[in-house]
N, C-alpha and C positions, 0 to 999 in steps of 0.2 A: 503494500499500499504506500510506503514512504516513496519508492522509486516512481510509482505511477503518478502520485501527487507532483513530485519534483518535476518530472517531465512535463505534466500538464501545465504547471505554473509557468514554466519557461516560455511556452506559447501564449499563455493567457496574461500573465501579470506583466509580460513586456509589451501588452497591448494586442494580444491575439495576432500573432505574426502573420503578416501578409506577404513579406517578401521571402520568396523560396530560397534565396541565397543565404538567409539567416539560420537555416537549419541544414547541417551538413550530412545529407543522406541522398544516395544517389536516386532513389525513387522519386524524391521531391523535385530533383533537378530535371527528371524525365517528363514531368506532367505539370500543366498549368491549372489543373482542377484544385479549387481551394481545399478540398477535404484532405489532399495529399500534403497539406503543411501542417496536419496534425499527426503527431509521433505516437507510437505505442511505447510501452515500458522498455521492451528489448532494445529500443534504439537510443536508450539513454546514454550508452557508451560513445555515441556518436556526437553527443553535445558537449563541447568543451566547458560551457558555462554552467554545469551542473551545480557546482557548489555556490555560485551565485544565485542561482534559482532557488536552492534551498533557503538561503538567506531571505530572499523575496517571499518565499512562501511562509516563512515564519513571521514576517512583517505584515503579510496579507491576513494571516490567521489572527493576529493580534489586533488588527484593525476591526475584525469582525466579532472580536471578543471570544474566540474559540481556540482550544488546544489542539493543534493539528496533529499531534502525536498519539492521542488518545480517542479521535472521533471514530464512531461506528462505520462499518465498510460503506454503507449507503450514502454516507456524508463525506467520502474521502476526497472530494474535490473542492469543498469549502465554498461552493457557489451559493447565491441567493437566486430567487427566481427571475429577478430583472436581467441578471448575467446570463441565464439560460435562454433568453430571448435571442442572444447572438447565436447564429447557426454554428459558428466554429467552436464555441463553448459547448453546445449542445452535442455536436458531432463528437467532440473530444471525450465528453463524458460517457456516451454510449460506446465509443470505441474501447475504452478502457475499463468500463464497469464489469465486475465480477458477479454482480447480483441482478437477478431478474426480480423486480418489484412490481407489486400492483399499483394501480393509480394512487391510492391513499394508504400510508403506513403509520405505525406507531399508535399508541394508545390515544393520541389526539386526532388521528386520522388525517394528518397532514398530507398534502400531495408529494409524492416521491420526486426526487430530482430526476430520475429516470423517466418518468411520466412527463414532466415538464419539458425535458429535452426531446422526447419522442414528438410531441406535439409542435415544438418549434421546427423540427424537420418535417413534420407531416404537412404543415401549412405552406411549405415552399412549392413554387411551380415545378421545380425540378425533383420533388420528392422521390419518384421512382429511381432516378439515377443515384441520388443520394443514398437511398436504403440499399441499392445493389453494392456501392461501394463499401457501405457498412458491413454488409453480409461478407464481402470478400476479406475485410481485414479485422473485424472485431473479434474478442473473446466470445465463447459459446453464449454467454448471457447477453452481449450485444447483439449477436447474430439473431437471437429470438426476438429482440425488438425490430431488427431488419425484416426478418420474416412477417411479423404482424404488419410492419409498414407497407410490405409489398403485396399482402393480402389486400389491404385498402386501397392501393394505388396502382398495382400492375398485377393482375391476377394471373396472367400468362407466366410472367417470370416467376411468381410464387409457385405455381404448379410444377414448373420445371426443375425446382430445387428442393421442394418440401419433402420428397422421398428420402433423400439422405439423412434428414433430420429425424425422420420417423424410425429409422434404423440406427440412430446414434447410440453410442455406449457411454456418452458422457452424462455427468450430472452437474448442476449449478446450484449455487447458493440462491435461495428465494427468500423473499420478504412479502407476505401476504397479510396486510394489515399489521398487527402486532406479532404475528407468528413467523419465526424464521425457520428455515429447513434446507435440507439438501434434496433436490428433486431430480430425478432422470429427465434429460432433454426430451427423450422420446415421449415421455408422459405428458410433457408440457405441450408438446406439438400434436400428439393425438392421443388423448385419455380414453380408455375403454368405455367409460361412461361420460363422454364428452357431449355437451350442448351441441345440438346441430341446428344452426339458424338457416332458415329458408332464405333465398336470395332477396334482399331487400328488408328482411325481418330484423327488427331491433331486439335487444335483450330484454327490454321492457314488454314488448309483445310477446315474445317467447314465454316470459314468467307468466304473463297474464293468461296466456293460452294453456300452460301447464299446471299453474297453482293460482289460478284466479279466484279459487273459493275461500280465499282467506287463510286464517292462521290454524287450520286443521293440523293434525298430527301427520307429518310426512314419513312415509314408511322408507326403510334403508333402501328399498328397489327404487324409490323414486328420487334419489339424491344424485343429481347431475354435477359434473365438475366442468371447469373452464378448460379449453385447449385452443390452440391457434387454428388447426384446420377446420374446426366447426364454427370459427368466427367469434366465440366469446372473448377470448383475449383481446383480438384486434379491436373489437367493438367497445370493450371496457377501457382501453388504453386511449380511445379516440375522444378528446375533450368536446367534441362537437355534439356528443351524445348526452351531454350533461346541461 
């Protein structure tokens, strides 16, 4: 987490680097796409200014009144919601996140930083291209957000890659509300008892159709789960549905 935060702050605290010459990595020099100016933790050794970045990180954390060395994983980038409106910051957070978080987390039910970042990218006119780039470069948790984004913006691209994730043997850290866990990627993508939304159907409409008779006791056989392929996760992460 420490290295990830140092690397991200180099891009962010220095003004969200826009000059590709400032980051010494061959991939960046070969592309003009803005998301290639965001680096992964493994590229930290390529950045000679890492020690200076750590100093700036501490100063930034101090200005926010936060102890950067002991923050929980879902807050490892020390951003506030205003900062996450910058697509470069949003892309960096999802590129480096190790946690697949629901829209709202913690006992207070606050929006997760991943959710805010996801919606910043979702609102972009080039969202399909951005999510394809995220899918190629992110850690597994970030790839799940990329899949959810492609489900909403480019179903053809989604259909072409989702099979690989259904067969994945990886697991990711998850934060669902106030409950943290380690969950198989394949189960997040396709759950055996996943909700299956019809084309154009919202989650609210699904719940009304399946549990519209109020607070009666729901039998175990009637409990359904969110997954990506059935549309529940993408719908729940899309702020336009709230």
